[in-house]
Backbone as a ProteinNet text record, in pm:
[ID]
protein_1_A
[PRIMARY]
MIEIDGENDDYSIHGYIALPDENKSNRNHMITLVNGRVVRNNDLNRAINDAYYTYKPDIKFPIVVLKFETDPTLIDVNIHPTKQDIKLSKSLFKKR
[TERTIARY]
16086.3	16036.1	15889.5	15833.5	15710.1	15631.6	15546.6	15507.6	15403.6	15419.2	15360.6	15287.8	15155.2	15113.7	14962	14915.5	14818	14810.1	14677	14660	14558.2	14572.3	14427.1	14433	14362	14347	14453.1	14545.5	14685.2	14756.3	14790.3	14967.2	14918	14953.6	15037.2	15135.6	15152.4	15259.8	15279.8	15428.8	15486.4	15595.4	15613.9	15748.7	15780.4	15848.9	15866	15930.5	15945.6	15949.1	15978.7	16121.2	16129.8	16043.5	16047.2	15999.8	16051.2	16010.1	16022.2	16149.2	16163.4	16326.8	16478.4	16433.6	16506.7	16486.9	16644.8	16644.4	16812.6	16756.8	16920.2	16943.1	17083.4	17111.8	17129.2	17093.1	17128.9	16983.1	16955.2	16881.5	16874.6	17003.3	17068.4	16970.8	16912.7	16818.9	16671.9	16659.4	16562.3	16530	16488.2	16497.4	16389.2	16365.9	16208.8	16236.9	16161.2	16140.6	16008.6	16027.4	15875.6	15966.2	15806.1	15807.9	15941.1	16027.8	16123.4	16250.8	16234.5	16378.5	16416	16525.7	16532.5	16546.4	16504.6	16416.4	16477.9	16494.6	16507.9	16345.7	16279.1	16236.7	16205.1	16196.9	16207.3	16064.7	15995.2	15827.4	15791	15858.9	15830.4	15916.6	15999.9	16129.4	16055.8	16020.6	15949.2	15831.6	15731.6	15611.9	15623.3	15744.3	15793.8	15843	15920.9	15952.4	15910.6	15799.4	15640.7	15567.3	15526.5	15487.8	15548.9	15660.3	15708.9	15757.5	15727.6	15721.7	15742	15644.7	15627.2	15654.2	15753.5	15795.6	15972.7	16009.3	16133.8	16224	16359.7	16374.9	16398.1	16385.7	16391.2	16538	16640	16761.1	16765.8	16657	16695.9	16624.2	16630	16559.7	16472.4	16405	16312.1	16452.6	16374.2	16444.2	16362.1	16313.7	16210	16274	16227.8	16236.1	16066.3	16026.5	15866.5	15887.6	15851.7	15827.4	15695.6	15647	15545.5	15568	15407.5	15407.2	15256.8	15265.9	15228.1	15189.4	15065.8	15096.9	15226.7	15347.6	15444.3	15411.6	15282.1	15254.1	15243	15256.7	15213.5	15358.3	15455.2	15583.2	15658	15746.4	15887.4	16003.9	16088.3	16196.9	16331.9	16285.8	16350.3	16406.7	16416.8	16454.7	16643.6	16739.7	16803.1	16887.1	16985.4	17038.4	17091.5	17068.1	17134.6	16957.5	16841.7	16719.6	16693.2	16774.3	16749.7	16665.3	16600.8	16515.7	16448.3	16273.8	16167.2	16133.6	15997.4	15870.7	15740.9	15649.3	15563.5	15379.5	15348.8	15236.8	15110.7	15118.8	14971.5	15022.4	14950.6	15104.8	15033.4	15079.7	15118.7	15071.4	15040.8	14985.2	14934.4	14776.1	14667.9	14576.3	14579	14479.4	14320.4	14317	14209	14077.6
-1597.1	-1569.1	-1510.1	-1559.5	-1523.2	-1445.3	-1290.3	-1166.2	-1253.8	-1195.3	-1177.2	-1123	-1038.4	-978	-967.9	-941.9	-951.5	-913.8	-904.1	-831.5	-897.7	-924.5	-894.2	-806.3	-821.1	-679.5	-619.5	-700.8	-647.4	-638.2	-718.9	-697.5	-731.6	-593.5	-593.8	-711.4	-755.3	-807.2	-840.7	-823.5	-807.6	-817.9	-934.2	-944.6	-1048.5	-1132.9	-1219	-1370.4	-1481.2	-1599.5	-1665.8	-1740.7	-1877.1	-1974.2	-2072.2	-2149.3	-2254.5	-2367.3	-2476.3	-2554	-2587.6	-2666	-2539.6	-2401.3	-2302.1	-2304.9	-2365.7	-2375.4	-2345.1	-2339.9	-2323.9	-2401.1	-2386.3	-2492.5	-2477	-2277.6	-2238.6	-2095.4	-2062.6	-1932.4	-1799.2	-1808.7	-1653.6	-1571.3	-1729.4	-1634.6	-1596.1	-1620.5	-1601.3	-1432.6	-1377.3	-1226	-1185.9	-1114.8	-1049	-933.6	-832.1	-706	-631.9	-585.2	-543.3	-403.5	-321.2	-173.7	-129.9	-188.2	-164.3	-156	-268.1	-307.3	-465	-464.6	-612.3	-653.2	-785.4	-876.9	-1017.9	-1037.7	-1237.5	-1259.1	-1355.4	-1376.8	-1561.6	-1606	-1775.2	-1812.5	-1753.4	-1785.7	-1769	-1608.1	-1603.9	-1675.3	-1698.1	-1773.8	-1959	-1971.6	-2163.4	-2146.3	-2015.2	-2065.7	-2032.4	-1970.8	-1944.6	-2122.8	-2161.3	-2272	-2404.8	-2342.5	-2515.8	-2440.4	-2364.2	-2299.4	-2412.5	-2471.6	-2515.5	-2614	-2694.6	-2872.1	-2960.4	-2953	-3094.1	-3044.2	-2972.6	-2882.3	-2942	-2966.5	-2930.7	-3045.9	-3062.9	-3119.7	-3098.6	-3154.2	-3098.7	-3018.4	-3063	-3000.6	-2900.7	-2847	-2693.5	-2587.2	-2462.2	-2364.8	-2282.1	-2222.6	-2104.2	-2020.7	-1937	-1848.4	-1696	-1609.2	-1531.9	-1389.5	-1289.8	-1179.4	-1107.1	-1068	-1039.1	-898.3	-865.8	-701.4	-662	-680.8	-665.6	-549.4	-464.6	-338.8	-365.3	-322.8	-358	-209.7	-231.4	-138.7	-161.2	-30.1	-60.4	-53.8	-79.7	-137	-296.6	-326.3	-516.3	-537.4	-466.1	-594.2	-474.2	-569.5	-553.4	-565.8	-433	-481.7	-455	-472.8	-454.3	-616.6	-665.5	-811.6	-879.8	-739	-772.2	-620.4	-609.3	-478.9	-419.5	-535	-459.9	-416.2	-450.7	-460.3	-550.4	-647.1	-708.7	-859.7	-882.6	-997	-928.8	-949.1	-893.2	-992.9	-941.9	-1031.2	-1017.8	-1066.8	-1062.8	-1093.6	-952.2	-939.4	-1046.6	-1073.7	-1107.1	-1228.4	-1347.2	-1482.5	-1349.2	-1373.8	-1340.5	-1407.4	-1519.7	-1668.5	-1728.7	-1731.1	-1724.1	-1859.9	-2005.1	-2016	-2054.6	-2064.1	-2012.1	-2152.6
19340.4	19436.4	19434.5	19475.1	19534.2	19595.9	19572.9	19701.8	19806.6	19857.1	19994.1	20036.9	20015.4	20074.7	20164.6	20279.6	20359.8	20478.4	20595.8	20723.6	20766	20880.7	20976.2	21086.8	21184.4	21276.2	21349.6	21382.2	21427.3	21335.3	21276.8	21173.8	21027.6	20932.2	20815.2	20794.2	20623	20594.8	20452.2	20408.2	20289.6	20241.6	20182.2	20138	20017.7	20010.9	19912.1	20002.3	19904	19979.7	19882	19874.2	19773	19747.2	19632.7	19631.9	19720.7	19741	19834.3	19815.1	19666.5	19612.8	19660.8	19711.2	19693.9	19819.7	19912.7	20084.1	20108.6	20174.1	20250.5	20374.4	20471.5	20575.5	20670.4	20695.8	20790.2	20784.5	20903.5	20912.6	20932.4	20823.1	20789.3	20698.4	20557	20512.6	20489.9	20624.6	20691.6	20744.9	20639.1	20717	20738.9	20834.1	20887.4	20975.5	20917.3	21010	21050.2	21132.8	21208.6	21261.4	21155.2	21218.4	21193.5	21012.3	20924.6	21048.7	21151.9	21234.6	21224.5	21132.3	21141.6	21266.9	21253.5	21400.2	21419.1	21505.8	21537.5	21593	21611.8	21656.9	21647	21754.7	21749.9	21709.9	21798.3	21756	21588.5	21584.1	21435.1	21292.6	21335.9	21260.5	21269.8	21350	21356.1	21254.9	21281.9	21213.3	21111.6	20993.1	20898.3	20812.6	20898.6	20892.7	20897.2	20984	20958.2	20843.6	20763.6	20672.9	20552.3	20525.8	20467.5	20488.8	20624.9	20632.5	20560.2	20488.5	20432	20246.6	20214.6	20109.4	20126	20226.3	20244.8	20340.8	20338.2	20466.6	20544.7	20684.8	20804.6	20794	20748.5	20812	20704.6	20661	20518.1	20582.5	20546.2	20579.8	20436.4	20451.8	20382.9	20338	20258.3	20202.2	20180.3	20320.4	20294.9	20334.1	20269.6	20307.5	20360.8	20504.6	20519.1	20579.1	20590.5	20634.7	20754.5	20877.5	20918	20960.4	20976.7	21045.8	21139	21240.2	21407.8	21504	21539.6	21664.4	21718	21759.9	21822.6	21983.8	22018.7	22143.4	22185.5	22054.2	22020.6	22011.4	22040.7	22031.7	22201.2	22206.5	22315.6	22274.5	22265.3	22196.8	22257.5	22404	22511.7	22551.3	22456.1	22500.5	22513.3	22405.7	22404.2	22322.6	22424	22414.1	22287.6	22110.1	22005.9	22001.2	22068.5	21960.1	21874.4	21856	21753.7	21768.1	21876.1	21952.6	22037.3	21950.3	22021.9	22063.3	22122.1	22202.1	22136.8	22069.7	22051.7	22121.7	22140.8	22259.2	22180.5	22066.4	21975.4	21893.7	21855	21757.2	21628.7	21524.8	21376.4	21357.6	21360.2	21297.7	21337.7	21374.5	21482.7	21339.1	21415.8	21366.2	21341.1	21248.8	21201.8	21160.4
[MASK]
++++++++++++++++++++++++++++++++++++++++++++++++++++++++++++++++++++++++++++++++++++++++++++++++

């Protein structure tokens, strides 16, 4: 796995991503944490999957473990009772 470490004005990210030839048939191995909480966010998962787009088959998903840290006011955890689904107020992956 490859170590990832970066930040912008709103977010910092740290974690590991698998090489493109290591992939799975479902999203269960796309693990994301925001401020220490394991979360599910379709926009975030889509951005991660899109980053692998040219390197893997469409029906496969990457293996990642990514930890995001941000100001708690930029996320809304009150989307689902389990608090696993979140809404981000700003995009993690701004196109520059």
